[in-house]
NULO-910058 format. One record per residue (C-alpha): residue number from 1; chain; y, x, z; residue in three letters. Coordinates in steps of 0.02 Angstrom, whole numbers, plus 50000, padded with zeros to 5 digits. Layout:
<recs>
  resi  chain      y      x      z  resn
   NUM      A      Y      X      Z   ALA
...
</recs>
This chain:
<recs>
  resi  chain      y      x      z  resn
     1      A  44320  48870  54065   MET
     2      A  44416  48825  54221   LYS
     3      A  44353  48863  54401   ALA
     4      A  44420  48817  54555   LEU
     5      A  44386  48959  54705   VAL
     6      A  44417  48884  54882   THR
     7      A  44444  49020  55015   GLY
     8      A  44531  49124  54874   ALA
     9      A  44655  49202  54979   GLY
    10      A  44520  49287  55090   GLY
    11      A  44423  49435  55077   PHE
    12      A  44280  49396  54955   ILE
    13      A  44390  49248  54880   GLY
    14      A  44525  49364  54825   SER
    15      A  44395  49489  54740   HIS
    16      A  44299  49344  54668   LEU
    17      A  44473  49278  54585   THR
    18      A  44513  49445  54520   GLU
    19      A  44340  49471  54433   LEU
    20      A  44340  49289  54358   LEU
    21      A  44506  49312  54273   THR
    22      A  44451  49477  54214   ASP
    23      A  44298  49390  54135   ARG
    24      A  44415  49260  54042   GLY
    25      A  44407  49097  54175   PHE
    26      A  44556  48998  54193   GLU
    27      A  44570  49004  54395   VAL
    28      A  44636  48885  54513   LYS
    29      A  44641  48964  54689   ALA
    30      A  44636  48860  54847   LEU
    31      A  44716  48945  54984   VAL
    32      A  44748  48865  55153   ARG
    33      A  44937  48804  55178   TYR
    34      A  45041  48892  55300   ASN
    35      A  45223  48887  55351   SER
    36      A  45255  49052  55302   GLN
    37      A  45194  49009  55117   ASP
    38      A  45092  49162  55105   ARG
    39      A  44942  49159  54994   TRP
    40      A  44834  49290  55085   GLY
    41      A  44765  49428  54977   TRP
    42      A  44829  49346  54818   LEU
    43      A  44998  49405  54884   ASP
    44      A  44949  49586  54849   TYR
    45      A  44851  49580  54698   ILE
    46      A  44910  49559  54507   LYS
    47      A  44820  49416  54436   THR
    48      A  44875  49264  54341   ASP
    49      A  44808  49112  54427   VAL
    50      A  44864  48937  54486   GLU
    51      A  44879  48934  54668   VAL
    52      A  44847  48775  54754   ILE
    53      A  44908  48757  54945   ARG
    54      A  44791  48647  55042   GLY
    55      A  44640  48630  55156   ASP
    56      A  44458  48580  55120   VAL
    57      A  44461  48473  55273   ARG
    58      A  44568  48358  55175   ASP
    59      A  44466  48249  55061   PHE
    60      A  44608  48166  54964   ASP
    61      A  44679  48337  54916   SER
    62      A  44501  48410  54879   VAL
    63      A  44464  48263  54760   LYS
    64      A  44626  48288  54665   LYS
    65      A  44606  48473  54648   MET
    66      A  44422  48463  54572   VAL
    67      A  44468  48343  54435   GLU
    68      A  44516  48462  54302   ASP
    69      A  44397  48602  54340   VAL
    70      A  44222  48645  54260   ASP
    71      A  44150  48753  54407   VAL
    72      A  44181  48773  54595   ILE
    73      A  44147  48925  54694   PHE
    74      A  44151  48873  54881   HIS
    75      A  44202  49001  54992   LEU
    76      A  44322  48922  55124   ALA
    77      A  44252  48940  55289   ALA
    78      A  44292  48987  55463   LEU
    79      A  44191  49153  55486   ILE
    80      A  44222  49238  55633   GLY
    81      A  44070  49214  55752   ILE
    82      A  44143  49264  55918   PRO
    83      A  44281  49137  55902   TYR
    84      A  44139  49008  55856   SER
    85      A  44083  49016  56037   TYR
    86      A  44248  48961  56094   GLU
    87      A  44283  48826  55971   THR
    88      A  44127  48757  55892   PRO
    89      A  44208  48592  55827   VAL
    90      A  44329  48694  55723   ALA
    91      A  44177  48772  55629   TYR
    92      A  44096  48595  55602   ILE
    93      A  44262  48531  55534   ARG
    94      A  44287  48672  55408   THR
    95      A  44121  48730  55360   ASN
    96      A  44019  48564  55372   VAL
    97      A  44146  48434  55337   GLU
    98      A  44237  48547  55215   GLY
    99      A  44081  48571  55121   THR
   100      A  44047  48386  55110   TYR
   101      A  44217  48350  55041   ASN
   102      A  44187  48477  54902   ILE
   103      A  44024  48403  54857   LEU
   104      A  44081  48217  54873   GLU
   105      A  44239  48262  54752   ALA
   106      A  44126  48350  54631   ALA
   107      A  43994  48202  54638   LYS
   108      A  44146  48097  54581   MET
   109      A  44205  48202  54435   SER
   110      A  44130  48193  54265   SER
   111      A  44174  48371  54214   LYS
   112      A  44093  48473  54346   ILE
   113      A  43950  48584  54278   SER
   114      A  43905  48688  54429   ARG
   115      A  43949  48712  54616   ILE
   116      A  43921  48888  54683   VAL
   117      A  43912  48881  54876   HIS
   118      A  43915  49035  54970   ILE
   119      A  43800  49050  55114   SER
   120      A  43776  49184  55244   SER
   121      A  43634  49297  55301   SER
   122      A  43667  49239  55478   GLU
   123      A  43575  49084  55450   VAL
   124      A  43408  49175  55455   TYR
   125      A  43447  49243  55626   GLY
   126      A  43357  49395  55687   THR
   127      A  43226  49441  55560   ALA
   128      A  43036  49375  55588   GLN
   129      A  42987  49493  55445   TYR
   130      A  43083  49618  55327   ILE
   131      A  43139  49621  55205   PRO
   132      A  43188  49437  55229   ILE
   133      A  43169  49321  55065   ASP
   134      A  43223  49143  55042   GLU
   135      A  43063  49077  55123   ARG
   136      A  43108  49149  55292   HIS
   137      A  43135  49012  55418   PRO
   138      A  43313  48972  55464   TYR
   139      A  43352  49017  55645   ASN
   140      A  43538  49010  55666   PRO
   141      A  43583  49094  55830   GLN
   142      A  43775  49062  55853   SER
   143      A  43889  48897  55810   PRO
   144      A  43946  48994  55656   TYR
   145      A  43779  49022  55580   ALA
   146      A  43730  48830  55629   ALA
   147      A  43865  48768  55529   THR
   148      A  43831  48884  55379   LYS
   149      A  43650  48828  55388   ALA
   150      A  43709  48643  55396   ALA
   151      A  43824  48654  55251   ALA
   152      A  43675  48736  55147   ASP
   153      A  43559  48589  55189   MET
   154      A  43695  48470  55142   LEU
   155      A  43728  48563  54972   ALA
   156      A  43539  48553  54936   LEU
   157      A  43529  48376  54972   THR
   158      A  43667  48323  54857   TYR
   159      A  43564  48411  54725   PHE
   160      A  43401  48325  54774   LYS
   161      A  43492  48151  54799   SER
   162      A  43619  48150  54669   PHE
   163      A  43572  48284  54543   ASP
   164      A  43733  48380  54574   LEU
   165      A  43712  48541  54499   PRO
   166      A  43715  48653  54651   VAL
   167      A  43677  48842  54666   THR
   168      A  43676  48929  54840   ILE
   169      A  43712  49114  54839   VAL
   170      A  43673  49204  55013   ARG
   171      A  43753  49384  55012   PRO
   172      A  43709  49484  55159   PHE
   173      A  43838  49587  55253   ASN
   174      A  43979  49608  55135   THR
   175      A  44108  49744  55168   PHE
   176      A  44252  49826  55069   GLY
   177      A  44439  49832  55033   PRO
   178      A  44536  49693  55109   ARG
   179      A  44405  49643  55248   GLN
   180      A  44464  49581  55407   SER
   181      A  44494  49709  55530   LEU
   182      A  44382  49616  55653   ARG
   183      A  44239  49651  55551   ALA
   184      A  44128  49792  55610   VAL
   185      A  44157  49931  55458   ILE
   186      A  44344  49911  55460   PRO
   187      A  44341  49911  55646   THR
   188      A  44260  50085  55646   ILE
   189      A  44361  50154  55498   ILE
   190      A  44531  50099  55556   THR
   191      A  44504  50157  55734   GLN
   192      A  44435  50327  55671   ALA
   193      A  44598  50345  55570   ILE
   194      A  44711  50292  55705   LYS
   195      A  44649  50394  55845   ASN
   196      A  44471  50449  55820   GLY
   197      A  44406  50337  55968   VAL
   198      A  44303  50187  55912   VAL
   199      A  44267  50042  56033   ARG
   200      A  44113  49939  55983   LEU
   201      A  43987  49830  56056   GLY
   202      A  43806  49833  56023   ASN
   203      A  43763  49991  55919   LEU
   204      A  43579  49969  55891   SER
   205      A  43591  49804  55778   THR
   206      A  43553  49837  55593   LYS
   207      A  43619  49760  55436   ARG
   208      A  43609  49762  55253   ASP
   209      A  43786  49809  55202   PHE
   210      A  43834  49752  55020   LEU
   211      A  43983  49812  54938   TYR
   212      A  44103  49663  54889   VAL
   213      A  44113  49721  54705   LYS
   214      A  43921  49695  54701   ASP
   215      A  43940  49517  54805   THR
   216      A  44064  49448  54683   VAL
   217      A  43966  49501  54524   ARG
   218      A  43826  49423  54605   GLY
   219      A  43910  49265  54648   ILE
   220      A  43967  49235  54465   ILE
   221      A  43792  49302  54375   GLU
   222      A  43679  49223  54502   VAL
   223      A  43779  49070  54534   GLY
   224      A  43815  49013  54360   LEU
   225      A  43646  49070  54278   HIS
   226      A  43565  48924  54185   GLU
   227      A  43410  48929  54290   LYS
   228      A  43464  48940  54465   THR
   229      A  43525  48761  54493   ILE
   230      A  43450  48676  54648   GLY
   231      A  43393  48839  54737   ASP
   232      A  43451  48975  54854   VAL
   233      A  43470  49168  54814   PHE
   234      A  43481  49315  54924   ASN
   235      A  43595  49455  54866   ILE
   236      A  43594  49616  54971   GLY
   237      A  43533  49801  54944   THR
   238      A  43368  49801  55031   GLY
   239      A  43425  49943  55149   ARG
   240      A  43487  49924  55331   SER
   241      A  43590  50046  55442   PHE
   242      A  43616  50035  55633   ALA
   243      A  43800  50019  55682   ILE
   244      A  43781  50190  55765   SER
   245      A  43723  50260  55604   GLU
   246      A  43887  50178  55509   VAL
   247      A  43988  50266  55650   VAL
   248      A  43911  50439  55596   ASP
   249      A  43937  50409  55405   MET
   250      A  44111  50356  55440   VAL
   251      A  44146  50516  55533   SER
   252      A  44073  50627  55395   LYS
   253      A  44197  50542  55268   VAL
   254      A  44339  50545  55391   HIS
   255      A  44291  50737  55425   GLY
   256      A  44326  50733  55603   LYS
   257      A  44213  50685  55756   PRO
   258      A  44228  50505  55799   VAL
   259      A  44217  50453  55994   LYS
   260      A  44119  50300  56038   VAL
   261      A  44161  50194  56186   ILE
   262      A  44050  50045  56204   LYS
   263      A  44129  49883  56269   GLU
   264      A  44029  49747  56346   GLU
   265      A  44149  49606  56308   GLU
   266      A  44112  49649  56114   ARG
   267      A  43931  49615  56145   ILE
   268      A  43865  49445  56090   ARG
   269      A  43780  49329  56207   PRO
   270      A  43594  49405  56232   LEU
   271      A  43500  49259  56139   LYS
   272      A  43633  49248  56011   SER
   273      A  43621  49421  55945   GLU
   274      A  43540  49454  55775   VAL
   275      A  43453  49623  55794   GLU
   276      A  43404  49657  55613   VAL
   277      A  43453  49585  55438   LEU
   278      A  43363  49674  55286   VAL
   279      A  43378  49573  55117   CYS
   280      A  43244  49550  54986   ASN
   281      A  43347  49500  54827   PHE
   282      A  43188  49510  54713   GLU
   283      A  43213  49322  54675   LYS
   284      A  43383  49348  54603   ALA
   285      A  43342  49514  54514   ASN
   286      A  43186  49442  54423   LYS
   287      A  43276  49279  54369   LEU
   288      A  43444  49343  54330   THR
   289      A  43427  49524  54319   GLY
   290      A  43579  49557  54467   TRP
   291      A  43551  49707  54566   GLU
   292      A  43672  49806  54681   PRO
   293      A  43773  49958  54576   HIS
   294      A  43847  50036  54718   TYR
   295      A  43752  50143  54854   SER
   296      A  43799  50115  55018   PHE
   297      A  43865  50293  55038   GLU
   298      A  43975  50281  54893   GLU
   299      A  44041  50103  54935   ALA
   300      A  44073  50152  55119   LEU
   301      A  44172  50314  55050   ARG
   302      A  44278  50207  54939   GLN
   303      A  44315  50072  55089   THR
   304      A  44363  50218  55196   TYR
   305      A  44500  50282  55063   LEU
   306      A  44563  50109  55033   TRP
   307      A  44598  50073  55217   PHE
   308      A  44665  50241  55230   ARG
   309      A  44802  50207  55105   GLU
   310      A  44825  50026  55145   ASN
   311      A  44834  50001  55325   LEU
   312      A  45020  49964  55332   ASP
   313      A  44969  49792  55236   LEU
   314      A  44883  49736  55393   TYR
   315      A  45035  49734  55508   LYS
   316      A  45075  49558  55463   ASN
   317      A  44931  49511  55363   PHE
   318      A  44804  49434  55483   GLU
   319      A  44942  49344  55593   LYS
   320      A  44962  49229  55451   TYR
   321      A  44805  49246  55338   ASN
   322      A  44648  49233  55434   VAL
</recs>
């Protein structure tokens, strides 16, 4: 089976590409073109894939790249929440128009048997009840979250209107090796390693942190299950940790005290802050059997060890591969 992975050079996309090849898929990996001809994290992993340079915002190239594939895993998106406050239109063009291009191109193909669209728990906003199941109201609180919600709705309408075989997988807060240093767990770990001083914003927000290996396994096992077409599935752990708790846990793994400095500029606008996210993954578990294999504590330890050994990879990486 041949799969197209959009956003394949990114954090989750590179892990997904690895797992797909391990499971015998022929993979076509879409990476965003850049003048340095870098492939994101695919530059640093050993996997036999066909790399396509392009942009999901370009319909003609998207149409061409989906012609010979059986399934599409659509991960390509702008993801940085703070930057979405500055340039919302960039998020609309990539996250909404890019998703439209994937869906429309897939609709025109005679081969596509499944489109697995990757959502975000940010579409729920602050939990109105916990744990959050798929019936929870959408309440996006940032331009980023709004574009992900719009993309989800667009994908579902293509199933309802055109019978396109779409499945939406909604991971909660994924973390692990290769994650951007702008994300909270890499921020805590790398600052602790460098100088023992961690600069953060809101320390009281709580998140359901899902290890990336569990995330990509869920994307495949839930996304391609025969009974998941036309529906949305949360994947997470059912546990949440405050950022202050994560700092304490990293300090223990680090083996040294970590000093925290709270910086106001790192705090989201008041009405935009998502206070609590806790996943209810019962629907995915009952239908497909998926459940997380890694405890947060073990996954955090593995993530810490990876960053300790691989920080040099980031010297030039994020300048060209974001």
